[in-house]
C-alpha positions in Angstrom: -4.4 4.2 75.6 -1.3 5.7 77.6 0.1 7.2 74.4 -3.3 9.3 73.7 -3.5 10.3 77.4 0.2 11.3 77.4 -0.2 13.1 74.0 -3.5 14.8 74.9 -1.6 16.0 78.4 1.4 17.5 76.4 -1.2 19.0 73.7 -3.3 20.6 76.9 0.2 21.5 78.6 1.4 23.6 76.0 -1.3 24.7 73.9 -4.0 25.2 76.1 -1.3 26.9 78.5 -0.3 29.3 76.0 -3.7 30.0 74.5 -5.5 30.4 77.7 -2.5 33.2 78.6 -2.7 34.6 75.3 -6.7 35.5 75.9 -5.9 36.5 79.4 -8.1 33.8 81.2 -5.7 32.9 84.0 -8.0 30.2 85.5 -8.4 28.4 82.2 -4.5 28.4 82.0 -4.0 27.3 85.5 -6.4 24.3 84.7 -4.5 23.6 81.4 -1.2 23.6 83.3 -2.5 21.3 86.0 -4.5 19.1 83.8 -1.7 18.4 81.2 0.5 17.4 84.2 -1.9 15.3 85.6 -2.7 13.3 82.3 0.9 12.7 81.7 1.5 11.6 85.3 -1.3 9.0 85.2 0.0 7.8 81.8 3.1 7.0 83.4 1.6 5.5 86.2 -0.6 3.1 84.2 2.7 2.3 82.2 4.4 1.1 85.5 1.5 -0.7 86.5 1.0 -2.6 83.1 4.5 -3.7 83.6 4.3 -5.1 87.2 1.4 -6.8 86.1 2.8 -8.4 83.3 5.8 -9.4 85.5 3.4 -11.1 88.1 1.7 -13.1 85.1 5.3 -14.2 84.4 5.2 -12.4 80.8 8.7 -11.8 79.6 10.3 -8.1 80.0 9.7 -6.2 76.9 12.7 -4.7 75.2 11.2 -1.2 76.3 10.8 -2.1 80.1 14.6 -3.6 79.9 15.8 -0.5 78.4 14.1 1.6 81.4 15.6 -0.5 83.9 19.0 -0.2 82.5 18.6 3.4 82.1 17.8 3.7 85.9 20.5 1.0 87.1 22.7 2.3 89.6 26.6 2.2 88.2 29.6 1.0 90.4 33.2 0.7 90.0 33.8 -3.0 90.1 36.5 -4.5 92.4 37.4 -8.2 93.3 40.2 -9.4 95.8 39.6 -13.1 94.2 40.4 -12.3 90.2 41.5 -9.3 87.9 38.6 -7.3 86.8 39.0 -5.4 83.7 39.3 -1.9 84.3 38.5 0.2 81.4 39.8 3.7 82.2 38.0 3.0 86.0 34.8 2.7 83.9 31.6 2.3 86.5 29.2 -0.6 85.2 25.8 -0.9 85.9 24.3 -3.5 88.4 20.9 -4.8 86.7 18.5 -6.2 89.0 16.0 -8.3 86.9 13.8 -11.2 87.7 15.3 -11.2 91.1 18.8 -11.8 89.9 21.7 -9.4 89.6 23.5 -8.8 86.1 26.5 -7.3 85.0 28.1 -6.9 81.4 30.4 -9.4 80.6 33.2 -6.8 80.0 33.8 -6.3 83.6 35.0 -10.1 83.0 37.2 -9.8 79.8 40.5 -10.7 81.8 39.1 -14.1 82.6 36.9 -14.5 79.6 36.9 -16.2 76.4 34.3 -16.0 73.9 33.5 -18.4 70.7 30.3 -17.1 68.9 27.5 -17.4 71.7 29.7 -19.6 74.2 31.5 -17.9 76.9 33.7 -19.1 79.2 35.0 -18.0 82.3 38.3 -19.1 84.1 38.6 -17.8 87.3 42.0 -18.2 89.3 41.6 -21.8 91.2 38.3 -22.9 90.1 36.8 -24.8 87.3 35.9 -23.2 84.2 32.4 -21.9 83.5 30.8 -22.1 80.5 27.4 -20.2 79.5 25.6 -19.7 76.3 24.1 -16.3 75.5 20.6 -16.1 74.6 19.2 -13.4 72.5 16.2 -12.4 75.1 16.0 -12.4 78.7 13.9 -14.9 80.4 13.4 -15.8 84.2 16.6 -17.7 85.1 18.5 -16.8 82.1 22.2 -17.2 82.9 23.6 -14.8 80.3 21.8 -12.5 77.5 22.3 -10.3 74.9 20.4 -6.5 74.4 21.6 -4.3 72.1 24.6 -5.8 70.9 25.9 -6.0 74.9 26.0 -9.2 76.8 25.0 -9.4 80.5 25.8 -12.3 83.1 23.8 -13.4 86.2 26.5 -12.8 89.0 25.1 -15.8 90.6 25.7 -18.0 87.3 29.3 -17.4 88.0 29.1 -18.4 91.8 30.1 -15.0 92.7 28.9 -12.8 95.5 28.5 -9.3 95.5 28.5 -6.3 98.2 28.3 -3.0 97.8 30.7 -1.1 100.0 31.5 2.7 99.7 30.1 3.2 96.3 32.2 0.2 94.8 30.8 -3.1 94.0 32.7 -6.1 95.3 32.8 -9.3 93.6 33.9 -12.3 95.7 33.9 -16.2 94.9 30.8 -18.0 96.8 31.8 -20.3 99.2 31.0 -23.7 98.2 30.2 -27.1 99.9 32.0 -27.2 103.4 33.7 -23.8 103.1 30.0 -22.3 103.3 29.6 -23.9 107.2 32.9 -22.2 108.5 
C-alpha cells in the first residue's frame, strides 16, 4: 500500500506539476506539487508506524528496518582506558540501538578478540575471556549478530559500559559485585 502511495505521490509531483505548468494552470501545478509531497510524506509515516507496531508486538526487526536504523545511527571515535581499541585510521564506528541494547561492530575489539567460525572470544586485560556465538539474525537479547557480512556485539554482553563525551564513545569495564557498591 505505501509503495503505491509513494509512487502515486512521486508521479503527481513530477508529471502533474510539469503538465500543469506546461498548460499554464498554476493552481493545478500548486495542487500537484503539494499533493505529491503529502502522499510521499504519508507513505513514510505509515512505514514508521508499521515498524513501531511490529516492534510493540515483539516481531523481529526486518532487514530493511535494520538497514534504516544502522544508516541513521550516530558514529563515534571509540576509546577505552581499560583495553586497546582497534583503531583503523581513526575510523568512527556506528553506535546502534536495537531492542533496548547498544551494539558496536566487532572490529572495535579486534585487538582483544579471536574468531573461530561463529564463535568470538574476547580477552580483556585482567578479565576472564568472554565467548559469544554469532547468530545470523537479530532477535531480542541477541548478544552477537551478523548483518550484511558484518558482526555486531552488544556492549552489555561484554560487561562494558559506554559514555559519550565530546563526540567520543568511551568504553570501560562495568563494575562487578562488591566493586559496584563503592
